[in-house]
C-alpha positions as a Markdown table, in Angstrom:
| # | Residue | x | y | z |
|---|---|---|---|---|
| 1 | Met | 12.4 | 29.4 | -33.4 |
| 2 | Lys | 15.4 | 27.1 | -32.9 |
| 3 | Met | 14.6 | 26.7 | -29.3 |
| 4 | Lys | 11.0 | 25.5 | -30.1 |
| 5 | Lys | 12.4 | 23.0 | -32.6 |
| 6 | Ala | 14.9 | 21.7 | -30.1 |
| 7 | Leu | 12.3 | 21.4 | -27.4 |
| 8 | Leu | 9.9 | 19.6 | -29.7 |
| 9 | Leu | 12.7 | 17.1 | -30.7 |
| 10 | Met | 13.6 | 16.5 | -27.1 |
| 11 | Thr | 10.0 | 15.9 | -26.2 |
| 12 | Met | 9.6 | 13.4 | -29.1 |
| 13 | Phe | 12.8 | 11.5 | -28.1 |
| 14 | Val | 11.9 | 11.3 | -24.4 |
| 15 | Ser | 8.3 | 10.2 | -25.1 |
| 16 | Ala | 9.6 | 7.6 | -27.7 |
| 17 | Gly | 12.0 | 6.3 | -25.1 |
| 18 | Ala | 9.3 | 6.1 | -22.5 |
| 19 | Met | 7.1 | 4.1 | -24.8 |
| 20 | Ala | 9.9 | 1.7 | -25.7 |
| 21 | Gln | 10.1 | 0.5 | -22.1 |
| 22 | Glu | 8.5 | -2.9 | -21.6 |
| 23 | Pro | 7.2 | -4.2 | -18.3 |
| 24 | Gln | 9.1 | -7.0 | -16.8 |
| 25 | Ser | 7.2 | -10.2 | -17.5 |
| 26 | Ser | 9.3 | -12.7 | -15.5 |
| 27 | Thr | 11.3 | -12.5 | -12.3 |
| 28 | Asp | 15.0 | -12.6 | -12.4 |
| 29 | Thr | 16.4 | -15.8 | -10.8 |
| 30 | Ile | 19.9 | -14.4 | -10.3 |
| 31 | Val | 18.9 | -12.0 | -7.5 |
| 32 | Lys | 16.7 | -13.2 | -4.7 |
| 33 | Pro | 14.1 | -10.7 | -3.4 |
| 34 | Ile | 14.6 | -9.1 | 0.1 |
| 35 | Ile | 11.1 | -10.0 | 1.1 |
| 36 | Pro | 9.7 | -13.4 | 0.1 |
| 37 | Val | 6.9 | -13.3 | -2.4 |
| 38 | Glu | 4.6 | -15.1 | 0.1 |
| 39 | Lys | 4.9 | -12.3 | 2.6 |
| 40 | Val | 4.5 | -9.3 | 0.3 |
| 41 | Gly | 0.8 | -9.2 | 1.1 |
| 42 | Leu | 1.6 | -8.2 | 4.6 |
| 43 | Leu | 3.1 | -5.0 | 3.4 |
| 44 | Lys | 0.2 | -3.9 | 1.2 |
| 45 | Asn | -1.1 | -1.4 | 3.8 |
| 46 | Ile | 2.3 | 0.1 | 4.7 |
| 47 | Asp | 3.7 | 3.2 | 2.9 |
| 48 | Val | 7.3 | 4.4 | 3.4 |
| 49 | Leu | 7.9 | 8.0 | 2.4 |
| 50 | Phe | 11.2 | 9.9 | 2.1 |
| 51 | His | 10.9 | 13.6 | 2.4 |
| 52 | Thr | 13.6 | 16.1 | 1.5 |
| 53 | Arg | 13.8 | 19.8 | 1.3 |
| 54 | Val | 16.8 | 21.3 | -0.4 |
| 55 | Gly | 17.6 | 24.8 | -1.7 |
| 56 | Phe | 20.1 | 27.2 | -3.0 |
| 57 | Glu | 20.2 | 30.1 | -0.6 |
| 58 | Ser | 21.7 | 33.5 | -1.1 |
| 59 | Tyr | 22.6 | 35.7 | 1.9 |
| 60 | Phe | 22.7 | 39.6 | 1.9 |
| 61 | Asp | 23.9 | 42.0 | 4.5 |
| 62 | Asn | 22.7 | 45.6 | 4.2 |
| 63 | Gly | 21.7 | 45.0 | 0.6 |
| 64 | Thr | 25.1 | 43.6 | -0.5 |
| 65 | Phe | 25.6 | 40.0 | -1.4 |
| 66 | Thr | 27.7 | 38.0 | 1.1 |
| 67 | Asn | 27.3 | 34.3 | 0.4 |
| 68 | Ser | 25.4 | 31.6 | -1.5 |
| 69 | Glu | 25.2 | 27.9 | -0.6 |
| 70 | Phe | 23.3 | 24.8 | -1.4 |
| 71 | Asp | 21.6 | 23.7 | 1.8 |
| 72 | Asn | 19.8 | 20.4 | 2.7 |
| 73 | Asn | 17.3 | 21.7 | 5.2 |
| 74 | Gln | 15.4 | 18.5 | 5.8 |
| 75 | Ala | 15.6 | 14.8 | 5.2 |
| 76 | Arg | 13.2 | 12.4 | 6.9 |
| 77 | Ile | 11.7 | 9.0 | 6.5 |
| 78 | Glu | 8.0 | 8.5 | 7.3 |
| 79 | Val | 6.2 | 5.1 | 7.7 |
| 80 | Val | 2.4 | 5.3 | 7.3 |
| 81 | Leu | 0.2 | 2.3 | 8.3 |
| 82 | Thr | -3.3 | 2.0 | 7.0 |
| 83 | Phe | -5.7 | 0.0 | 9.2 |
| 84 | Val | -8.6 | -1.6 | 7.3 |
| 85 | Lys | -11.4 | -3.7 | 8.7 |
């Protein structure tokens, strides 16, 4: 029963924190954007994706445990262009 109450309280705090976030209404003048605002429209049909595959792998030899390790199996960047008439 304590676990249910703790989970409920955690859910309430996380959702309250998410609702407390306000969208940014003005741009920050201290930091200049990497891409000028006038040229952002050129990137509307470009998606940049970062794929990763990681895992905690355990190895056995003849039914006996030999080793466990955290392994990064894959990390790649993919650029997808969408052509629209």
